[in-house]
N, C-alpha and C positions, 0 to 999 in steps of 0.2 A: 435199277438206278433210282426210280421214284421212291421205292421203299427205303433206300438208304437216306435220301433227303428227308423223308417224313420222320424217320427214326431220329436223325440228327436234330430236327426241329423240336421234336418232343422232348429229347434229352435236354436240350438247351432251355426249353420252356420250364421243365421240371426243376432244373438247376437254378433258374432265375427265381422261381417261386420259393424254393428252399432257402436261397440266400436272402430273399426279402423277409421271410419269416424269421431267420436268424437275426437280421438287422433290427427288425421290429422288437424282438425279445430283448436284444442288447440295449436298445434305446429305452425300453420300458424299465429295465433294471437300473440303468444309470441316469434315468431322467431326474433333472433337478426341478423340484417344485418351488417356484418363486413365490414369495410372500406377496399377495395382491396389494398390500398396503404400500409397497414400493411404487407402484404406478400412481396411487393416490397422492403420495408425498411429492412425486415428481411433477404431478399436475399443478400443484400450488407453487412450485418454484418458478422463478422468472425466466428460466430457459436461456440464460446468457452463456452458459458453459464457459465461464471465464477462468475457472480454477481458483477463484479467490477464497473458496472454502477449504482448499487443500486437497480436493478430490478431482479426478478427471471428468469434469462435466457434471451437470445436474443429476444425471442418472447415477453416477458413482456416489454422489452425496446422498441421494435418496436411499440407496442400498445401505450405506453406512448408518444413516439416521435411523432406519427401521431396526437394524441389527444391534445397535449399541445399547448398553445398559444406562448410559448417562448422556442424555441429549443435550445437557448443558455444555458439554465439551465441543459441540458442533455449532456452527453459525454460518448462515448465508449472508455475506456483507451486502450483496446487491438487493436482496429482498428485504433485509432488515428485520425488525422486531415483528412487524405485521405478518410477514411470510413465515417466520419461525413459529408464531402463534398458531397459524393455520396448519402447519406441518405437525406440530405437537398435538393438535386436536385430533388428527387422524389416528394417533396412537393412544388417544385418551389421556394425554398428559398436558402439563402446562409448561410453557417455555419461559424462562426467566429473561426479562428485558435487559438488553445491554446498551451501553452508551454508544451512540453513533460515532463512527470514526471518519477521518478524512486524511487525504495525503497532503503533506506539507513539504515544501522545498527548502532545505536548510542551506541555502547559499544566497547571499545578496550581492555577490560580486559582479555587478554590472560594469560596463566599460568606464562609467563615471567613477567607480570606486576601485576597480581592478584593471590596471592598464594592460593592454595586449602587447606582448613583447615580440611575438613571431606571428607569421601568417600561415595557417594550416591550409594546405591545398590537397588533402587526401580524400579518402572515402568519407561520405557524410554519415558516419556512424561513431557514436561515443565509444562503443566497445572496441572497435578497430583502432580508433585514435588513442585510447588509453593504452593499448598494447604497444603502440609505436612511440609515444612520448608522454610526458607528464602534463601537458597542456600548453596553451598559448599565452599564459600569464605567469607571474611569479609564484602563484599559488598552485601547488601540485594537487590540492584537494578539491579545488573549485569545479563548478559545473562547466562542461564543454559546450553545452548548448546545441548539440547536433541532432537532438530529437529522438533518441531511442525510446524515451518514455512516451512521446507522442505517438510513435508508430505502433506501440503495443496496446494502447488504450482503446478498448472496444466501445467506449461510451462518449468519445469525443470530449473528454473532460479536461484535457490538458493541451496547451499550445505554447509555442516559443514566442515570447514578446519580442518584436522587432527592434525595440529600443534597448531594453536591458539585456537581451540575448539569453534570458533565463526562462525556465518553464513557469507557466502560470496555471494554477489549478482552478477550474470552474466549480465553485462550491455547490451549485445546483445540480451539476451532472455527475460529480465524483461519487462513486459507490464504495470506495475503499476496498476495491477488489485486490489491490496490492500488485497489479501487473507492472506498474511503473516503478515500484520499489525494487522488484526483482530485475528489471531491465537496466537500471542505472548502475554502471560499473564503478562509479565513484561513491555509491551508497549515500547519496545526498538526500534522496526522498525517503520520507518516513511516514508511517501511519500514526496519527495521534487522535485523541478524543476531539470531536468537533467542538465540544464545549457548549454551555448554555447560550442560546441565541448566537451560536457561531463564534463566541469569544474564546480566544486561546492565546497563550504566550509561549514562545519557544526561542531557543538560541539558533539564529539563522546562520550557522557556521559550523564547519566540521574540521577546520584547520587545527592540527595538533602541534604546530611549530611553536616555539617560544614567542613571547610577546613582541619583541623587536622585529624579527623576520616575518611574523604573521602580519603585523601592521604595515610593514613595508610592502608586502605583496598585495594587501587589500586594506583599504581604509576602514572598512566596517567588519574586520575580522575580530573574533574573540581572542583577547591577548592573555587570557588566563590570570587576570589580576585578582580574582576572588572576591571582588566587592559585592557582586550579586549574592554570593554564598553567605556573606556576613549579614547582609541586610534582609535576607529572606526569613520571615518569622515562622515559616511552616516547614523548614528543613526539606524543601523541595528541590534544592539545587546542589549538585555535586560537581567537583572539579577534579578531573583526571586527565593526565597527559596534556596539560596546558589548555584544556577545553572544558567549558561549563556545559552542563546538561540539566534541563528542567524536567522533573518527573511529573507528568500530567496527572497522575493519580494523587499526588500530594499538593500540587499547585492550587491555590485558592483564588488566583487571578487578582491579587492585590496590586500588582503592577509596580511594586517598590523596586524590583530588580531592573525594570525597564528604565526608570529614572536614574538608577545608579550606574548603569553600564556606560563607560566613557567612550566607547566606539559605536554605540548604537547597534550592537550585534544581536540584541534581544528585541524581537518583534512582538507587538501587541496587535492582534487582528480583531476587527469588528467592535472595537471599543468606541464610545463617544469621544469627541475631541476634548482634550484636557483644557481646563479653565486657565487662562493666562493670568499670571500674578501681576498686579500693578505694583510698581516700585514703591510708591508711597505707602500702600497697604502693607507690603512686606516689611518696610522699615518700622511702621507703627507696631506690627506684631512683635518684631524683635525688641523694640524699646519696652513694650509692655511685659 
């Protein structure tokens, strides 16, 4: 009896050793040798794992960064140019600096300008509300203000203003990761160039209805009149589907379109106050 048990133990032991050897050999054959530079690149990244770079976390970005032939096609919005310079240094390359971006909310339809017609009493989610109805105002394109964008922001850079009921972007905290852009079911939030000293101009409206219905739904809606297009000296504004859009790559921040817009749909951010014209001076200029 004892000999049988001893034999069984020996057989199982030998079988275990044999399987271990086989597993070791297989592991060695199919072993993936990872480039050590991936760890070095990951170490200089901010570790936010926000997905703003288009990859699943900082590790995924580091792997793509090391393996790509063109590092200029990749960018970490959270780390910015300083982080990209350090990551490129790991590879012995130089990263081209890019203009900083920021999220902007393209809707100015506060209760003051856009009257509420119904009372929504459902789930506090823009995505769910959008699936149920077009909104609680006459504008089917406007912000619902239920905070999906706030919920997804990992940097506490966005909040809902209790007065306007619209999202507000904190310029100091926004990293342009794009999470709020993806979360908005109305496609109201957009990433744009932050601009020199934070100055930027954009059409704060996405209403594609014709002028009359758009203005009736919201007092500050773009009515597609085209005046901004005509006055722009840099060919930076296009008009499509009754809606004006300013190309931030062409815009020179001259602000002529802002003055020309009859509804105030074009916003100018972080500019100094305009000088008020004195009536007497204006008349003298005209007479001269």
